[in-house]
C-alpha positions in Angstrom: 113.1 80.1 102.8 112.7 78.7 99.3 109.5 79.8 97.6 108.3 78.1 94.4 108.1 80.3 91.2 104.3 79.7 91.0 103.8 81.1 94.5 105.8 84.2 93.6 103.7 84.8 90.4 100.5 84.3 92.5 101.6 86.9 95.0 102.4 89.5 92.3 99.1 88.8 90.7 97.2 89.4 93.9 99.1 92.7 94.4 98.1 93.9 90.9 94.4 93.0 91.6 94.4 95.0 94.9 96.0 98.0 93.2 93.4 97.9 90.4 90.6 97.7 93.0 92.0 100.8 94.8 92.2 102.8 91.5 88.7 101.8 90.6 87.4 102.9 94.0 89.3 106.2 93.8 87.9 106.8 90.3 84.4 106.1 91.5 84.8 108.5 94.4 86.0 111.3 92.1 83.2 110.6 89.6 80.5 111.9 92.0 81.3 115.4 90.9 79.4 116.6 87.8 81.5 116.4 84.6 80.9 120.1 83.8 82.8 121.2 86.9 86.1 120.3 85.1 85.2 122.6 82.2 85.2 126.4 81.5 82.6 126.3 78.8 81.0 123.9 76.3 78.3 123.9 73.6 75.2 121.6 73.5 72.7 122.1 70.8 71.7 125.7 70.4 73.0 126.6 73.9 76.5 127.5 75.2 77.3 126.7 78.8 79.7 128.6 81.0 81.1 127.5 84.3 82.1 129.8 87.2 83.8 128.6 90.4 84.7 130.1 93.7 86.6 128.3 96.5 86.7 128.9 100.2 83.6 131.0 100.3 82.5 131.9 103.8 78.9 131.2 102.9 76.8 129.7 100.1 75.4 133.1 99.2 78.8 134.6 98.7 80.0 131.5 96.8 77.1 131.5 94.4 77.4 135.3 93.7 81.2 135.0 93.0 80.7 131.8 90.9 78.0 133.7 88.9 80.5 136.5 88.2 83.1 134.0 87.2 80.7 132.3 84.7 79.8 135.8 83.4 83.4 136.7 82.8 83.9 133.4 80.9 81.0 134.4 78.7 82.4 137.9 78.1 85.8 136.4 77.2 84.2 133.8 74.9 82.2 136.3 72.9 84.6 139.2 73.3 81.9 141.6 74.5 82.2 144.4 77.0 79.0 143.8 78.9 76.1 141.3 79.2 73.3 143.6 80.5 71.2 142.9 77.4 71.7 139.1 77.4 69.5 136.8 79.3 71.6 134.3 81.3 70.1 131.2 82.8 71.4 129.2 85.8 71.2 125.5 84.9 72.4 124.2 88.3 74.8 124.7 91.2 77.2 122.2 92.6 78.4 122.9 96.2 80.9 121.3 98.5 81.5 122.0 102.1 85.1 122.0 103.3 86.4 120.8 106.7 86.9 124.4 107.9 83.3 125.3 107.2 83.9 127.2 103.9 82.3 126.2 100.6 83.5 125.4 97.1 80.7 126.5 94.6 80.4 125.7 90.9 77.7 127.5 88.9 76.6 126.4 85.4 75.1 129.2 83.3 73.8 128.9 79.7 72.8 131.3 77.0 71.0 130.9 73.7 73.5 131.0 70.9 71.2 133.2 68.7 70.8 135.8 71.4 74.5 135.8 72.1 75.3 136.3 68.4 73.0 139.3 68.2 74.5 140.7 71.3 78.0 140.1 69.9 77.2 142.2 66.9 76.3 145.2 69.0 78.7 145.0 71.9 81.8 143.4 70.3 85.1 145.0 71.2 87.4 146.1 68.4 89.7 143.3 67.2 92.8 145.4 68.1 91.5 146.5 71.4 91.6 143.9 74.3 89.0 144.1 77.0 90.6 146.0 79.9 87.8 146.9 82.3 90.4 147.6 85.0 92.0 150.3 82.9 89.1 151.9 80.9 86.2 153.0 83.2 83.0 151.2 82.6 81.1 154.4 81.5 83.8 155.2 78.9 83.6 151.6 77.6 79.8 152.0 77.2 80.3 155.3 75.3 82.9 153.8 73.0 81.6 150.3 72.3 77.9 150.8 72.0 75.5 153.8 72.0 73.1 153.8 74.9 71.0 156.3 76.8 73.1 156.9 79.9 70.2 158.1 81.9 68.3 155.0 81.0 71.3 152.9 81.8 71.7 154.6 85.2 68.0 153.8 85.9 68.5 150.2 84.9 71.6 149.9 87.1 69.8 151.5 90.0 66.9 149.1 89.5 69.3 146.2 89.5 71.0 147.4 92.6 67.6 147.8 94.3 66.6 144.3 93.2 69.8 142.9 94.6 69.3 144.8 97.9 65.7 143.6 98.1 66.9 140.0 97.5 69.6 140.3 100.1 67.0 141.8 102.6 64.6 138.9 101.7 67.2 136.2 102.4 68.4 138.1 105.5 64.8 138.2 106.9 64.3 134.6 106.0 67.5 133.6 107.7 66.4 135.6 110.8 63.0 133.9 110.8 64.7 130.5 110.6 67.0 131.4 113.4 64.1 132.7 115.6 62.1 129.6 114.9 65.1 127.4 115.8 65.6 129.3 119.1 61.9 129.0 119.9 61.9 125.3 119.1 64.9 124.8 121.3 63.3 126.7 124.1 60.1 124.7 123.7 62.2 121.5 123.8 63.9 122.6 127.0 60.5 123.4 128.6 59.1 120.0 127.6 62.2 118.3 129.0 61.9 120.3 132.3 58.2 119.4 132.5 59.0 115.8 131.9 61.7 115.8 134.6 59.4 117.5 137.0 56.6 115.0 136.3 59.1 112.2 136.7 60.3 113.5 140.1 56.7 114.0 141.2 55.7 110.4 140.2 58.9 109.1 141.9 58.0 111.0 145.0 54.4 109.7 145.0 55.6 106.2 144.4 58.1 106.4 147.4 55.4 107.9 149.6 53.0 105.1 148.6 55.5 102.4 149.2 56.4 103.9 152.6 52.7 104.1 153.5 52.2 100.5 152.5 55.1 99.4 154.6 53.8 101.2 157.6 50.4 99.7 157.1 51.9 96.2 156.8 54.0 96.7 159.9 51.0 97.9 161.8 49.0 94.8 160.7 51.9 92.6 161.6 52.1 94.1 165.1 48.4 93.7 165.6 48.6 90.0 164.5 51.5 89.4 166.9 49.6 91.0 169.7 46.5 88.9 168.9 48.6 85.8 168.7 50.3 86.5 172.0 46.9 87.2 173.7 45.5 84.0 172.2 48.5 82.0 173.4 48.2 83.6 176.9 44.5 82.8 177.0 45.1 79.2 176.0 47.8 78.8 178.7 45.4 80.2 181.2 42.6 77.8 180.2 45.0 74.9 180.3 46.2 75.8 183.8 42.6 76.1 185.0 41.7 72.6 183.6 44.8 71.2 185.2 43.9 72.5 188.6 40.4 71.1 188.4 41.6 67.6 187.5 44.4 67.8 190.0 
């Protein structure tokens, strides 16, 4: 079939428009994720932000903890320090996605004050010719080499942190158990209410059927009485008519 050149150009133009619309929709769908999830770190004013990520976490708690560790490692690499126990780190926000298999992708945005970080860097900075190798050098030896601290005090602080983490985990565990118990009680109450409603419905239906049966029986009895009265009346009338006929006959 012969197609005019104008129609060919028009068809190509429509295809280009549809392709552009698809690209715009795809870009819009991807733009729902915060911009910072694509970064490792960035500065804004007197703050430096660090991003930690963790994919396929079995729960949000695990994902948040692992993402925090990732952001903390980004901070240590950025400032080339061996530890951050003296630095106050703030969580700006979390971005969380649930995967189809029930796992979670967690992004955590931390920030530190640049002035505090610079002070920390002056005390805990690693030697320039010595890379940070926490997997090779034990943490206690790193502490003894890179900064002088009271080890007994450090152990107390570490113990306090561990106890705080344990208390936090116990708190969230108890809260989760309370929520689970409440959900179970709510479900049991709903089942009880549903059973009560069904029972009441059955009772009302039974009462209605009994009432209808009683009404039918009463109606049938009245109809029988009426028929009997009608037959008796007709019989009486025939009898009276026969008596009158005999008299006149």
